[in-house]
N, CA and C of each residue as an Amber inpcrd file, in Angstrom:
protein
   159
  13.9170000  83.2020000  34.5470000  12.5770000  82.6210000  34.6850000
  12.4390000  82.0550000  36.0990000  11.5340000  82.6030000  36.8720000
  11.3730000  82.1010000  38.2310000  10.3690000  80.9490000  38.2780000
  10.1750000  80.4210000  39.4530000   9.3960000  79.1940000  39.6110000
   7.9240000  79.3990000  39.2590000   7.3570000  80.5550000  39.6060000
   5.9400000  80.8080000  39.3180000   5.6900000  80.8500000  37.8130000
   6.5500000  81.5350000  37.0840000   6.4190000  81.5620000  35.6290000
   6.5360000  80.1530000  35.0530000   7.4490000  79.3770000  35.5980000
   7.6410000  78.0100000  35.1130000   6.3790000  77.1780000  35.3300000
   5.7760000  77.2650000  36.5160000   4.5690000  76.4880000  36.8260000
   3.4070000  76.9410000  35.9420000   3.2730000  78.2510000  35.7560000
   2.1890000  78.7680000  34.9050000   2.3800000  78.2980000  33.4690000
   3.6190000  78.3500000  32.9770000   3.8910000  77.9040000  31.6080000
   3.5850000  76.4220000  31.4420000   3.9770000  75.6230000  32.4200000
   3.7230000  74.1800000  32.3480000   2.2230000  73.8930000  32.3540000
   1.4850000  74.5870000  33.2340000   0.0460000  74.3210000  33.3040000
  -0.6540000  74.7770000  32.0240000  -0.2180000  75.8970000  31.4380000
  -0.8020000  76.3530000  30.1700000  -0.4920000  75.3440000  29.0650000
   0.7380000  74.8450000  29.0520000   1.1120000  73.8600000  28.0330000
   0.2940000  72.5830000  28.1840000   0.0740000  72.1580000  29.4270000
  -0.7310000  70.9530000  29.6650000  -2.1730000  71.1760000  29.2170000
  -2.7210000  72.3640000  29.5360000  -4.1040000  72.6410000  29.1430000
  -4.2460000  72.6930000  27.6240000  -3.2980000  73.3630000  26.9650000
  -3.3560000  73.4450000  25.4960000  -3.1850000  72.0650000  24.8800000
  -2.2600000  71.2700000  25.4250000  -2.0750000  69.9180000  24.9100000
  -3.3140000  69.0590000  25.1030000  -3.9760000  69.2230000  26.2560000
  -5.1880000  68.4470000  26.5100000  -6.2890000  68.8160000  25.5210000
  -6.4750000  70.1340000  25.2990000  -7.5230000  70.5840000  24.3720000
  -7.2020000  70.1250000  22.9510000  -5.9410000  70.2900000  22.5470000
  -5.5580000  69.8500000  21.2020000  -5.7180000  68.3390000  21.0530000
  -5.3180000  67.5960000  22.0760000  -5.4700000  66.1540000  22.0140000
  -6.9330000  65.7400000  21.9350000  -7.7940000  66.4350000  22.6820000
  -9.2120000  66.1060000  22.6530000  -9.8030000  66.3620000  21.2670000
  -9.4900000  67.5480000  20.6890000 -10.0100000  67.8670000  19.3550000
  -9.4550000  66.9170000  18.3110000  -8.1530000  66.6070000  18.4070000
  -7.5540000  65.6890000  17.4330000  -8.1740000  64.3060000  17.5500000
  -8.4110000  63.8610000  18.7820000  -8.9940000  62.5400000  18.9910000
 -10.4000000  62.4630000  18.4030000 -11.2210000  63.4920000  18.6310000
 -12.5830000  63.4640000  18.0920000 -12.5610000  63.5470000  16.5640000
 -11.6290000  64.3720000  16.0190000 -11.5400000  64.4700000  14.5660000
 -11.1000000  63.1470000  13.9650000 -10.1140000  62.4820000  14.6010000
  -9.6260000  61.2040000  14.0940000 -10.7260000  60.1520000  14.1410000
 -11.5150000  60.1330000  15.2230000 -12.5850000  59.1360000  15.3170000
 -13.6670000  59.4080000  14.2720000 -13.9660000  60.6930000  14.0120000
 -14.9460000  61.0070000  12.9680000 -14.4430000  60.5720000  11.6030000
 -13.1580000  60.8540000  11.3120000 -12.5940000  60.4630000  10.0160000
 -12.5690000  58.9440000   9.8940000 -12.2170000  58.2700000  10.9920000
 -12.1660000  56.8060000  10.9510000 -13.5520000  56.2280000  10.7240000
 -14.5780000  56.8130000  11.3840000 -15.9450000  56.3250000  11.1890000
 -16.3810000  56.5410000   9.7410000 -16.0670000  57.7130000   9.1900000
 -16.4070000  58.0130000   7.7950000 -15.7180000  57.0340000   6.8540000
 -14.4120000  56.7810000   7.0950000 -13.6430000  55.8670000   6.2570000
 -14.2090000  54.4610000   6.3400000 -14.5530000  54.0170000   7.5710000
 -15.1110000  52.6780000   7.7420000 -16.4550000  52.5500000   7.0370000
 -17.3030000  53.5700000   7.1540000 -18.6130000  53.5150000   6.4830000
 -18.4310000  53.4520000   4.9760000 -17.4800000  54.2400000   4.4470000
 -17.2510000  54.2370000   3.0110000 -16.7810000  52.8670000   2.5470000
 -15.8410000  52.2670000   3.2920000 -15.3080000  50.9860000   2.8680000
 -16.3020000  49.8530000   3.0910000 -17.1490000  49.9680000   4.1240000
 -18.1680000  48.9470000   4.3110000 -19.1820000  48.9730000   3.1750000
 -19.5840000  50.1610000   2.7370000 -20.5130000  50.2360000   1.6070000
 -19.8400000  49.7410000   0.3280000 -18.5290000  50.0210000   0.1820000
 -17.7880000  49.5300000  -0.9800000 -17.7500000  48.0100000  -0.9810000
 -17.4890000  47.4220000   0.1860000 -17.4390000  45.9640000   0.2560000
 -18.8180000  45.3480000   0.0390000 -19.8680000  45.9890000   0.5050000
 -21.2070000  45.4620000   0.2500000 -21.5350000  45.5210000  -1.2400000
 -21.0690000  46.6190000  -1.8870000 -21.3730000  46.7830000  -3.3020000
 -20.6410000  45.7450000  -4.1450000 -19.3560000  45.4840000  -3.7810000
 -18.5290000  44.5780000  -4.5720000 -18.2750000  43.2730000  -3.8150000
 -19.3260000  42.7730000  -3.1660000 -19.1570000  41.6050000  -2.3080000
 -18.7070000  40.3750000  -3.1150000 -19.1660000  40.2460000  -4.3300000
 -18.9090000  39.0440000  -5.0850000 -17.6760000  39.1310000  -5.9730000
 -16.9570000  40.2750000  -5.9010000 -15.7780000  40.4250000  -6.7550000
 -14.5190000  40.1080000  -5.9770000 -13.5640000  39.4920000  -6.6290000
 -12.3110000  39.1410000  -5.9510000 -11.4400000  40.3640000  -5.7190000
 -11.4770000  41.3590000  -6.6110000 -10.5660000  42.4960000  -6.4950000
 -10.9920000  43.4770000  -5.4060000 -12.0900000  43.2090000  -4.7160000
 -12.4760000  44.0700000  -3.5960000 -11.6290000  43.7940000  -2.3680000
 -10.9650000  42.6380000  -2.3340000 -10.2120000  42.2640000  -1.1290000
  -8.7980000  42.8060000  -1.1390000
């Protein structure tokens, strides 16, 4: 494996990692927002119950 192949492989790996990280980050934030909305509505619904905490 010569130096050019090594540099190309590294740059491809960095690009793929960046794209995967970006998609994973957006998916995680969407799931977190969905989870927070669900739990906020649950807490509003059961605001007066002790077992909601």
